[in-house]
C-alpha positions in Angstrom: -9.1 -17.1 -56.3 -7.9 -19.7 -53.9 -10.0 -20.9 -51.0 -8.1 -23.1 -48.6 -9.6 -24.9 -45.6 -8.8 -28.1 -43.7 -12.4 -29.1 -43.4 -13.1 -30.3 -47.0 -10.1 -32.6 -46.8 -10.8 -33.8 -43.2 -14.6 -34.0 -42.6 -14.0 -35.6 -39.2 -12.5 -32.5 -37.7 -15.8 -30.8 -36.9 -17.0 -33.9 -35.1 -13.8 -34.1 -33.1 -14.1 -30.5 -32.2 -17.6 -31.0 -31.0 -16.5 -34.0 -28.9 -13.8 -31.8 -27.3 -16.4 -29.2 -26.5 -18.4 -31.8 -24.6 -15.5 -33.7 -23.1 -13.2 -30.9 -21.8 -14.2 -27.5 -20.4 -11.9 -24.9 -19.0 -14.2 -24.1 -16.1 -13.0 -21.3 -13.8 -11.7 -22.3 -10.4 -14.2 -22.3 -7.6 -14.1 -19.1 -5.6 -12.5 -19.6 -2.2 -14.9 -19.2 0.7 -14.1 -15.6 1.9 -16.5 -15.7 4.8 -15.1 -14.1 7.9 -16.1 -14.7 11.5 -16.4 -11.2 13.0 -16.8 -10.0 16.6 -20.0 -8.1 17.4 -17.9 -5.2 18.8 -14.3 -4.1 19.4 -12.8 -4.9 22.8 -11.9 -1.2 23.4 -13.9 1.7 22.0 -14.6 5.3 22.9 -18.0 6.2 24.3 -20.5 6.6 21.5 -21.3 10.2 22.5 -17.7 11.2 22.1 -17.0 9.5 18.8 -16.3 11.4 15.6 -16.4 10.0 12.0 -13.4 7.9 10.9 -14.7 7.9 7.3 -13.3 11.3 6.5 -10.7 11.0 3.8 -8.9 14.1 5.2 -8.8 12.8 8.7 -5.7 14.8 9.6 -7.8 17.9 9.7 -9.3 16.7 12.9 -6.1 17.8 14.7 -6.9 21.4 13.8 -3.5 22.4 12.4 -3.0 24.3 9.1 0.7 23.5 9.3 0.0 19.7 9.2 -2.5 20.2 6.3 0.2 22.0 4.3 2.8 19.3 5.0 0.6 16.5 3.9 -0.3 18.3 0.7 3.3 18.9 -0.1 4.3 15.3 0.7 1.6 14.0 -1.6 3.0 16.1 -4.4 6.7 15.1 -3.9 6.9 11.7 -2.3 8.8 9.2 -4.5 7.0 6.1 -3.2 3.7 7.6 -4.2 5.0 8.5 -7.6 6.3 4.9 -8.1 2.9 3.5 -7.2 1.2 5.9 -9.6 3.5 4.7 -12.4 2.7 1.1 -11.6 -1.0 2.0 -12.1 -0.2 3.3 -15.6 1.8 0.2 -16.4 -1.0 -2.1 -15.2 -3.5 0.0 -17.3 -1.3 -0.6 -20.4 -1.1 -4.3 -19.6 -4.9 -4.5 -19.4 -5.1 -2.8 -22.8 -2.7 -5.4 -24.3 -4.6 -8.3 -22.8 -7.9 -7.0 -24.1 -6.5 -6.6 -27.6 -6.1 -10.3 -27.9 -9.9 -10.7 -28.0 -10.1 -8.7 -31.2 -9.1 -9.5 -34.8 -5.7 -8.3 -36.1 -5.4 -6.6 -39.5 -2.2 -5.9 -41.3 -1.3 -4.4 -44.6 1.3 -6.3 -46.7 3.3 -5.5 -49.8 5.4 -8.3 -51.4 7.7 -8.1 -54.4 9.8 -11.0 -55.7 11.9 -11.9 -58.7 12.5 -15.4 -59.9 15.7 -15.6 -62.1 16.3 -19.0 -63.6 19.8 -19.4 -65.0 20.5 -22.2 -67.5 18.0 -24.9 -68.1 14.5 -24.9 -69.4 11.6 -22.8 -68.4 12.6 -19.4 -69.6 14.1 -16.5 -67.7 11.7 -16.4 -64.7 9.8 -13.3 -63.8 8.5 -10.8 -61.2 5.7 -11.4 -58.7 4.0 -8.6 -56.8 1.2 -8.6 -54.1 -0.6 -5.8 -52.4 -3.3 -6.5 -49.8 -4.4 -7.0 -46.3 -4.2 -10.0 -43.9 -6.5 -10.5 -41.0 -6.4 -13.1 -38.2 -8.8 -14.0 -35.4 -8.6 -16.6 -32.7 -11.9 -18.1 -31.4 -11.9 -17.9 -27.6 -13.8 -21.2 -27.3 -12.5 -22.0 -23.8 -12.3 -18.6 -22.4 -8.5 -18.4 -22.2 -8.2 -15.0 -23.8 -11.1 -13.6 -21.7 -9.5 -15.1 -18.5 -6.2 -13.4 -19.4 -8.1 -10.1 -19.9 -9.8 -10.5 -16.5 -6.4 -11.2 -14.9 -5.0 -8.0 -16.3 -8.0 -6.0 -15.2 -7.8 -7.4 -11.7 -4.1 -6.5 -11.8 -5.0 -3.0 -12.6 -7.5 -2.8 -9.7 -4.8 -4.2 -7.4 -2.3 -1.6 -8.5 -4.9 1.2 -7.8 -5.6 -0.2 -4.4 -1.8 -0.4 -3.7 -1.5 3.2 -4.7 -4.3 4.1 -2.3 -2.6 2.2 0.5 0.7 4.0 -0.2 -1.1 7.3 0.0 -2.8 6.4 3.3 0.6 5.2 4.7 2.3 8.4 3.5 -0.3 10.6 5.2 0.0 8.7 8.5 3.8 8.8 8.3 3.9 12.5 7.8 1.4 13.2 10.6 3.4 10.9 13.0 6.8 12.4 12.1 5.4 15.9 12.4 4.0 15.1 15.9 7.4 13.6 16.9 9.2 16.7 15.7 6.9 19.0 17.6 7.2 16.9 20.7 11.0 16.9 20.6 11.1 20.7 20.3 8.8 21.0 23.3 11.0 18.6 25.2 14.0 20.7 24.2 12.3 23.7 25.7 11.6 21.8 28.9 15.2 20.6 29.1 16.4 24.2 28.5 14.2 25.4 31.4 15.5 22.7 33.6 19.1 23.5 32.7 18.4 27.2 33.6 16.9 26.0 36.9 19.8 23.7 37.7 22.2 26.6 37.1 20.2 28.9 39.3 20.3 26.3 42.1 24.0 25.8 41.5 24.6 29.5 42.1 22.6 29.1 45.4 24.7 26.1 46.5 27.9 27.9 45.5 27.0 30.9 47.6 26.1 28.6 50.6 29.4 26.7 50.1 31.3 30.0 50.2 29.5 30.9 53.4 30.3 27.5 54.9 26.7 26.4 54.9 27.0 23.7 52.1 29.5 20.9 51.8 31.9 20.3 48.8 29.8 17.1 48.2 26.6 19.2 47.7 28.4 21.5 45.3 29.8 18.6 43.3 26.3 17.0 43.1 24.7 20.1 41.7 27.5 20.6 39.2 26.9 17.0 38.0 23.2 17.7 37.7 24.0 20.8 35.5 26.2 18.7 33.2 23.5 16.0 32.9 20.9 18.6 31.9 23.4 19.9 29.2 23.9 16.4 27.9 20.1 15.7 27.7 19.5 19.0 25.9 22.1 18.1 23.2 20.6 14.6 22.8 17.1 16.1 22.2 18.5 18.6 19.7 20.0 15.7 17.8 16.7 13.8 17.8 14.8 16.9 16.6 17.3 17.3 13.7 16.8 13.6 12.7 13.0 14.1 12.8 13.4 17.1 10.4 15.4 14.9 8.1 12.8 12.1 8.2 10.2 14.6 7.1 12.4 15.8 4.3 12.6 12.2 3.0 8.8 11.9 3.0 8.7 15.0 0.9 11.1 13.5 -1.6 14.0 15.7 -0.6 17.5 14.5 0.0 18.0 16.8 3.0 16.0 19.2 5.1 18.8 21.8 4.6 17.3 22.7 1.2 14.5 24.5 3.0 11.8 22.3 1.6 10.4 21.4 5.0 8.9 24.3 7.0 10.4 24.7 10.4 6.9 25.0 12.0 6.0 26.2 15.5 3.1 23.9 16.4 2.6 23.0 20.1 1.0 19.7 21.0 -1.2 21.2 23.7 -2.7 23.5 21.1 -3.9 20.6 18.9 -7.3 19.0 19.2 -7.3 15.4 20.4 -10.0 13.9 18.1 -12.3 11.1 19.2 -12.7 8.5 16.5 -15.6 6.2 15.7 -14.2 2.8 15.1 -17.4 1.6 13.5 -18.5 -2.0 13.4 -15.9 -4.8 12.9 -17.9 -5.9 9.8 -17.2 -2.5 8.2 -13.4 -2.8 8.4 -13.1 -5.2 5.4 -14.5 -2.5 3.1 -12.5 0.3 4.6 -8.9 -0.8 4.0 -7.2 -0.6 0.6 -4.7 -3.3 1.5 -7.5 -5.8 1.9 -8.9 -4.8 -1.4 -5.4 -5.1 -2.9 -5.1 -8.7 -1.6 -8.5 -9.6 -2.9 -7.9 -8.2 -6.3 -4.6 -10.2 -6.6 -6.5 -13.3 -5.6 -9.1 -12.6 -8.3 -6.3 -12.2 -10.8 -4.9 -15.5 -9.7 -8.3 -17.2 -10.2 -8.4 -15.9 -13.8 -4.8 -17.0 -14.3 -5.7 -20.6 -13.3 -8.6 -20.6 -15.7 -6.3 -19.4 -18.5 -3.7 -22.1 -17.7 -6.4 -24.8 -17.9 -7.7 -23.5 -21.2 -4.2 -23.6 -22.6 -4.4 -27.4 -22.4 -7.2 -27.5 -24.9 -7.2 -27.0 -28.7 -7.2 -23.5 -30.2 -9.1 -22.5 -33.4 -8.0 -19.6 -35.5 -9.3 -18.0 -38.6 -7.3 -16.0 -41.1 -8.1 -14.2 -44.3 -6.2 -12.3 -47.0 -7.5 -9.9 -49.6 -5.4 -8.1 -52.2 -4.1 -7.8 -55.7 -1.5 -9.9 -57.4 0.5 -9.2 -60.5 3.5 -10.2 -62.5 6.0 -8.8 -64.9 4.1 -10.0 -67.9 0.9 -8.2 -67.0 -0.1 -4.7 -68.2 -0.9 -3.7 -64.6 1.3 -5.1 -61.9 -1.8 -5.4 -59.6 -4.5 -6.4 -62.0 -5.5 -9.8 -60.5 -7.6 -9.7 -57.3 -7.0 -12.5 -54.9 -8.3 -13.6 -51.5 -7.9 -16.5 -49.2 -9.7 -18.0 -46.1 -8.0 -20.4 -43.7 -9.4 -22.1 -40.6 -6.8 -23.8 -38.4 -7.0 -26.1 -35.4 -4.0 -26.5 -33.1 -3.9 -28.9 -30.2 -1.0 -29.6 -27.8 0.4 -33.1 -28.3 3.7 -33.2 -26.6 5.5 -30.3 -24.8 7.4 -32.1 -22.2 4.9 -31.2 -19.5 5.3 -27.5 -19.9 1.5 -26.7 -20.0 0.8 -28.9 -17.0 3.6 -27.3 -15.2 2.2 -23.8 -15.9 -1.2 -24.9 -14.6 0.4 -26.3 -11.4 2.3 -23.0 -11.1 -0.8 -21.0 -11.5 -2.7 -23.0 -8.9 0.2 -22.8 -6.4 0.4 -19.1 -6.9 -3.3 -18.8 -6.3 -2.9 -20.7 -3.0 -0.1 -18.3 -2.0 -2.3 -15.3 -2.7 -5.2 -16.9 -0.8 -3.0 -17.2 2.3 -1.8 -13.6 1.8 -5.5 -12.5 1.6 -6.3 -14.3 4.8 -3.2 -12.8 6.5 -4.2 -9.2 5.4 -7.6 -9.6 7.1 -6.1 -11.0 10.3 -3.5 -8.2 10.3 -6.2 -5.5 9.8 -8.2 -6.7 12.8 -5.0 -6.9 14.9 -4.0 -3.4 13.9 -7.3 -2.0 14.8 -7.5 -3.8 18.1 -4.0 -2.7 19.0 -4.7 0.9 18.1 -8.0 0.9 20.1 -6.3 -0.7 23.1 -3.5 1.8 23.0 -5.9 4.7 22.7 -7.8 3.7 25.8 -4.7 3.0 27.8 -3.0 6.2 26.9 -6.0 8.3 27.7 -6.3 6.7 31.1 -2.7 7.3 31.8 -3.0 11.0 30.8 -5.6 11.6 33.5 -3.3 10.1 36.2 -0.2 11.8 34.9 -1.8 15.2 35.2 -2.0 14.7 39.0 1.5 13.4 39.0 2.8 16.6 37.4 0.8 18.8 39.8 2.3 17.1 42.9 5.8 17.1 41.4 5.7 20.8 40.8 4.4 21.4 44.4 7.1 19.2 45.9 9.8 21.0 44.0 8.6 24.4 45.2 8.4 23.2 48.8 11.9 21.5 48.8 13.6 24.6 47.3 12.0 27.0 49.9 12.9 24.6 52.7 16.5 24.3 51.4 16.8 28.1 51.3 15.7 28.1 55.0 18.2 25.4 55.9 15.4 23.0 56.8 16.0 20.5 54.0 19.0 18.8 52.5 20.3 19.2 49.0 19.6 15.6 48.3 15.9 16.1 48.8 16.0 19.2 46.6 17.8 17.3 43.8 15.4 14.5 44.0 12.4 16.9 43.7 14.0 18.6 40.7 14.6 15.3 38.9 11.0 14.3 39.6 9.6 17.5 38.3 11.7 17.4 35.1 10.7 13.8 34.5 7.0 14.6 35.0 7.1 17.5 32.6 9.0 15.5 30.0 6.6 12.6 30.5 3.6 14.9 30.0 4.8 15.8 26.5 5.7 12.3 25.6 2.3 11.0 26.7 0.5 13.7 24.7 2.6 12.8 21.7 1.7 9.1 22.1 -2.0 9.9 22.4 -2.0 11.9 19.2 0.1 9.3 17.4 -2.2 6.6 18.6 -5.0 8.4 16.9 -3.0 8.6 13.7 -2.4 4.8 14.0 -6.1 4.2 14.5 -7.1 6.3 11.5 -4.6 4.3 9.4 -5.9 1.0 10.8 -9.4 2.0 9.9 -8.5 2.8 6.4 -8.3 6.6 6.8 -11.6 7.3 5.1 -10.9 5.0 2.1 -13.8 2.9 1.0 -14.3 0.6 -2.0 -17.6 -1.0 -2.9 -17.1 -4.8 -3.2 -17.1 -6.0 -6.8 -20.3 -7.6 -8.0 -20.7 -11.2 -6.9 -17.4 -11.2 -5.0 -18.3 -9.2 -1.9 -17.0 -9.9 1.5 -19.6 -11.1 4.0 -19.8 -12.0 7.6 -19.9 -15.6 8.4 -23.0 -17.3 9.9 -22.7 -18.7 13.4 -20.4 -21.7 13.4 -19.0 -20.9 10.0 -15.2 -21.2 10.0 -12.8 -18.3 9.2 -11.9 -18.3 5.5 -12.3 -21.9 4.4 -9.2 -23.4 2.8 -11.2 -24.6 -0.2 -9.4 -23.8 -3.5 -9.9 -24.5 -7.2 -11.3 -27.9 -8.1 
């Protein structure tokens, strides 16, 4: 029953191992200072009394449209990008399982059979050798390399989950925005059709006046040109509406809207609710957005990767054992001799051409890259929110003024037509009033579309109801007065 070990033949190895424990430690890299200097309030915000919650995960229901609810539900079920991100989560979960398995012993069953045939010479004719047993191996994680690799994989799993959540949030916002655009284009088509009918009606009036000698050929040509312009505008809006339908089909995972997978819909923008949104405090934004959580998880994975790369420079200790039965051709039972073996091994890098040092440098450079990406994600989140809030305030203010613009344009068009019929006004004034009214009606729809899409953008900028509790010990916090934004400190 053999027992093999390097220690009896080399009694100095335990002392050397103890010296290495004291002399070199694969300490984890120091956490980067993630403190953030935050403003006390947003520059633009709705009055507190008019604000509604932005933490609702089904924020699109605030528009009050069952049609939009159905579209988002169908898009979540069929979108390819969302399915890809879900598959990446499964792959990351499998990778985490693989990394965790390295911390446990391995056990394998072995069956060996060999025959030694000696031809010519002394020593007989040889014989058979058989072995049946088990072999186990275990690596002592003295420096935390395996645990660091496991943490890296777990943080990679968290990052993939956050990336999936960000993809879902983006999909919901894209569907809502595309649906609003389609509805607006159809309303603009209806306005263009009304204006075309009105232009044709005026053309008949001008033609009758021309036949009676009360209108000049120039006036007739001008009105005919206006009718042609209205026809062209109507065709252009129809083309844009068809493109919007195709864009929705793509979000549903369909190659074309012709398959009937995208409902035609009959929603009108003016029938929708215009929700007021509570932007919350700036300090809450960091915990609201999945893309920030994604960037932080990737940075945490890079921290663990740096620790693993440092630990790879240190010696590794492994234990192995075998237990089984051995026999030969001369024995009554081919497996009548129990046998076991224990082996302890120490392996230390001596020369690898700088590979391990290069891997450490690569891990540290990768960590610095992800630290910068993390800082950028925070800056982009605040910029998105400020831009959305500013757009919301500006568009709402424009809507109030535009309502008066439309009222006066409609009044001017009515007056100019009645005066032209009475011969007290020129056709040029009538045409100008018609163009102004058409532009005001079209602008009203576009402005309402922009106001609704601005709310979609704000919901997305605020995380769309997504919230993730900061991991223990690594939470984001607001900086104290005078503290700089995200210190550049890295691993020591």
